[in-house]
FILO-410674 format. One line per 2 residues: number of its first residue (from 1); for each residue x, y, z of C-alpha. Coordinates in steps of 0.1 Angstrom, whole numbers. Layout:
! residues N
NUM	X Y Z ~ ...
***
This chain:
! residues 118
1	-1865 -973 -1995 ~ -1861 -993 -2027
3	-1871 -985 -2063 ~ -1905 -1002 -2060
5	-1914 -985 -2027 ~ -1903 -951 -2041
7	-1925 -955 -2072 ~ -1954 -967 -2050
9	-1951 -937 -2026 ~ -1947 -913 -2055
11	-1980 -926 -2071 ~ -1998 -925 -2037
13	-1986 -889 -2032 ~ -1996 -877 -2066
15	-2030 -893 -2063 ~ -2036 -878 -2029
17	-2025 -844 -2041 ~ -2048 -845 -2071
19	-2078 -855 -2050 ~ -2071 -827 -2025
21	-2068 -801 -2052 ~ -2101 -813 -2066
23	-2116 -811 -2031 ~ -2104 -775 -2027
25	-2120 -766 -2060 ~ -2154 -782 -2051
27	-2153 -766 -2016 ~ -2149 -732 -2032
29	-2184 -736 -2047 ~ -2201 -740 -2013
31	-2204 -703 -2008 ~ -2226 -700 -2039
33	-2253 -723 -2025 ~ -2283 -712 -2004
35	-2307 -730 -1981 ~ -2315 -766 -1988
37	-2290 -766 -2018 ~ -2262 -756 -1994
39	-2271 -784 -1970 ~ -2270 -809 -1998
41	-2238 -796 -2013 ~ -2222 -797 -1979
43	-2231 -834 -1975 ~ -2217 -842 -2009
45	-2184 -823 -2002 ~ -2181 -839 -1968
47	-2186 -874 -1984 ~ -2159 -867 -2009
49	-2135 -855 -1982 ~ -2142 -886 -1961
51	-2133 -907 -1992 ~ -2101 -887 -1997
53	-2093 -890 -1960 ~ -2097 -928 -1963
55	-2073 -928 -1993 ~ -2048 -909 -1972
57	-2051 -934 -1944 ~ -2046 -962 -1970
59	-2015 -944 -1982 ~ -2002 -943 -1947
61	-2008 -981 -1943 ~ -1990 -988 -1975
63	-1961 -964 -1972 ~ -1957 -959 -1934
65	-1952 -922 -1942 ~ -1965 -900 -1914
67	-1971 -871 -1938 ~ -2002 -890 -1951
69	-2014 -894 -1915 ~ -2010 -857 -1908
71	-2028 -848 -1941 ~ -2057 -871 -1931
73	-2059 -853 -1898 ~ -2061 -820 -1916
75	-2089 -833 -1939 ~ -2108 -842 -1907
77	-2103 -806 -1895 ~ -2115 -794 -1929
79	-2146 -815 -1926 ~ -2154 -800 -1891
81	-2149 -765 -1905 ~ -2173 -772 -1934
83	-2199 -785 -1910 ~ -2195 -752 -1891
85	-2196 -732 -1923 ~ -2160 -720 -1917
87	-2151 -723 -1954 ~ -2119 -702 -1952
89	-2106 -724 -1924 ~ -2115 -755 -1943
91	-2097 -742 -1974 ~ -2066 -735 -1953
93	-2066 -770 -1938 ~ -2069 -786 -1973
95	-2040 -764 -1985 ~ -2019 -777 -1956
97	-2029 -812 -1965 ~ -2019 -807 -2001
99	-1985 -796 -1990 ~ -1981 -827 -1967
101	-1993 -851 -1994 ~ -1968 -837 -2018
103	-1938 -842 -1996 ~ -1935 -880 -2000
105	-1935 -875 -2038 ~ -1906 -851 -2036
107	-1887 -875 -2014 ~ -1894 -905 -2037
109	-1884 -885 -2067 ~ -1851 -875 -2051
111	-1844 -911 -2042 ~ -1851 -923 -2077
113	-1830 -895 -2092 ~ -1801 -900 -2068
115	-1800 -937 -2075 ~ -1800 -933 -2113
117	-1836 -945 -2119 ~ -1845 -913 -2136
***
């Protein structure tokens, strides 16, 4: 890893983490909806999660970091759980994905610090 790669991975990781935190907050509102509103809200949440999953896949392509791939898989699991109205399971999957998306930032930060860039 060089300085440019470390900064890029750090940015990808922080962006992914922010998106997933936002997703978890939006997912928490699903329980409040009823009937047709719930069906529409689920579609919107799933659409956002699909976008965030695509961003994680892009992060994998750019960084080659497997943590982003694993996080994308967990987002897929969360989508399935939402479609089955298993909101607690979806929330747990997103929490795991947040942890995985954060790991590359920690590694990049350590590299930058250890090499005197910070």
